[in-house]
N, C-alpha and C positions, 0 to 999 in steps of 0.2 A: 458598433462593431460587434459582430456575433462570434461567440466562442463555442467550439465543438469539444465536448468531453467524451472521450472513449472510456469504457469501463465504468460508465456513469452510475450503475447500480451496485458497484463494489464498495468495500469498506472505506476506501479513500475517495473514489470517484464521486460518491454521493456528497461528500463534504466539499469537494471542488465545486459541484453544482450549487450547493447551498451558499458558499462564499461568493460566487459570481453573482447569484441572484441578489444577495444582500447588498452588493455593491452597485446594483442596478444595471447589470450587463445582460444583453440578450443571450440565452443559453440554448444550445442544441445538444441533445444527448444521444449517443450512439449505443444501441443495444441489439442483441440478437432477437429479443422477444419484447417488442413495445407493449404488448398487452399486459405484461407482468412487471413492467418497469416501476410503477408506483412512485413516480417522481413528482415534485411539487408543481402546482399550477403555474403556468407561465413558461414551463420548459417545453421546447419543441422536441418531441421524441421521434427518432428516425431509426429504421431498421438497417443494420449493417454488421459486418464481421471483419475485424482487423486482419484475420487470416485469409480473407478473400478480398484482395485489393479492389476488384471491380465493383464491390458493393459500397465503397467509400465515396466515390466521385459525387453522387447526388447529395450526400451530406455536407460536402465542402462548399457548396454554392454560397457565396457571400461571406465566407468565414475568414476572419483575420488571424485567429489564434486557435491552436489545437492542443489539447492534453492527450498524450499517448501513454499506453502501458505496454511494456515489452514482453507481454505474454499473450497466449491465445490458445483456444482449443482445450482438449482434455488435459487435466493435471497441470495446467498453467505452463505449458511448454513454451520455450522461446519462439518468437515468430520467425518463420523462414523467409518472409517476403519484405524485409526491412527496406531494402533499396527501392523496391517498387512503391512502397508507401511514401518514402522521402521524395521520390521523383514526382509522384502525384501531388503531394502537398505543394511543391515548388511550382508545378504547372498550374495549380488551382489558385495561386495568388496568396497562399497562406504565408504570413510573415513571421509569426512567433510560435514556438513549440516548447512545451514542457514534456519531459519524458520521465516516467516513473520506472526505475530499474526493476528487472525481474530477478528471480532467484538464481539464474544462470545466464552466462553471456549469450546474446543472440545477434541477429543481423540488424536490428533497428537502431541501436545506439551508434555504431560506427557510421551508418548511413545518414542519420540525422546530424550528428556532430561533424561529419566530413563535408557537408554541403554549405549552402549559403543561408540557410535558415537561422533565425535568432533563437538558439536553443538554450534551455536550462535543463540539466540532468539532475534528477532528484533521487538520492540514494538513502532511504531510511534504514535504520537498524531495525531490530525486532518490533513488529507492530504490537501495541497493547491489545488490539482486537484478537490476536492469536489466543488470548486467554479464554475466549468464548469456546474453544475446544474443550474446556474443562466443565462446561455446564452440566452435562449428563452425569459425570462421576461425582460432582459436588452435590447435585440434587439427590442422586440415588444413595450415595454413601458418605458424603462429607469428606471426600478425599480427592487429591490431585496426584496422578501418577505420571511422572516425567523423568527422563534421564538428565544427566549433567547438572546435578544440584548445586555444585559450587561455582558454576560459570556465572559471572556477574555481567548483565547486559543493561544498557540504558534504553529501555523500551520507550517508544515514541507513540503519542496519541495520534490516531488516524485523522482527527480533526485538525491537528497542528500541521500534519503533512498536507492536507487539503488547503489550509490557509496559505502555506508557503507556495504551493502550486498556483493558486489563484493570484497571489501577489506577483509572482514571476511572469504570469501570462499577461497581466494587465498594467504593470508598471515598468518603467524603464530602469536600467541598471543591472539587469540580471542575465543579459545575453552572454552566451559562451561560458557559463559557469556551472560547476558541479557542486551540489550541495549535499553534504552528508548530514543527515538529520538524526538527532537523538532526543530522548527525554531529558529531564533535569537530574536524574540520579541513577546510580548503578545498584542493581538488586540481583541477588542470587535467587534460586528457586524457593527456598524456605521463606525468604523475605517477601517474595511476591504472593505466596500462599497466605502468609500471615496478614498482609495488607488486605487481601481479598476477604479473608475471614472477618477482619475488623469492620470492613464495609458492610458485610452481611450480618454482623452482630452475633456470629457463632464461630466456633473453632473448626478449622478445616485441617485435616492431616495431610502431610506430604510424604509420599512413598517414592523413593528414587528407583527408577528402572535401570537395569543394565543395558548396555548397548544391544546385546542380543535380544533382550525382551522388547526393546524399541523396534528393532528390525522386524521381529515377528508381528508386532501390532501393526506397523505400517504396511507390511506385505499383505496382511489380512484385509486391510483397507484399500488395497489396490494401488498403493503409492509406488511410483517407478523407482527402480534401484538407484538411478542417478540422483533423484531427489533425496532418497535416504542417505546416500553418500554425502550430499551437500549439507544435510542437517548435522551429520557427524562432524564434518569439517568445520562448519560454522559455529557449533556450540560445544563440541566435545574436544576437538584437538586444537585448542587455542592456548597460547601462552598467557601467563599471568599479566594482567593489564592490557590485554588485546583490545578490549572495548573501553572507550572513553566518552565522557560527556562533551559534546560540542556546543558552542554558543550560537549555532547557525539559525535555529528557529527564531530566537529573540532578535537576532540581527536583521532577519528578513521581515518579520511581521510586527516587531516593536513591542512584544510582550513575552514573558517567560513561557516555556512550554508547560503543558499540563502534567501533573504527576500521575503515577499509577493509582494512587489513592483516589484522585478525582475521577479517573476512568472507572474504577471499581464501584464507586458510589453512583455514577451515572448508569451503570449497567447491572446494578445489584439485582434487579427484578429478573434478569435472565437466568440467575442461579438459584432462584427460590422455587 
């Protein structure tokens, strides 16, 4: 049975590909630019764009399960063609679908969950990979500048997300379920920076930005206003205890989720 992975070159999609390959499954990867995919040997790389439904049909030939992401185009905007995608999957004989939630509600989630597909909706909390945004400031000045220092989140390792997705795609018992995924611990910003510094073997300073400073930085980077508002809502305007550790990763894949310290040690070279 062949599995199609969309977003296959992304931080989570690449791990989905690796997990499926390790389990011995045929894998087809969808990407806008196959020449730059750099995926492992044995993966069939095909050109396609989730935002253009007509490009997906050739990639679905002989596919029994599909991993989808609910974003596309510039700035990871929610897909506008969710119902078209869901209808195409059903017509193509796809049986099982996993869907990784996006940063804002789109059309794909209701289309997939409202039909006859065997779906699993995966909703991770903050990705540990988001810390890669600090590489430049850590290398240049040994500092991390972020707002909302007191907000404690249970960051989740992208490899654990990939493992959950691969399991849900290939094993029974996950149909019509929504999985909220977290890491094993709640950490505020100073704690995250301290853990990263310990992994690197040097001290890293944390400087807390104001909300207005954050807005200015994101606007300079071209981040849309709606995404800036989402970041403020998700990490700034949250009540005490809003984020909790869930047991879902271990329940699905049979082992505890990785810690941020493990992630930092794995990615230390990126910050040097």
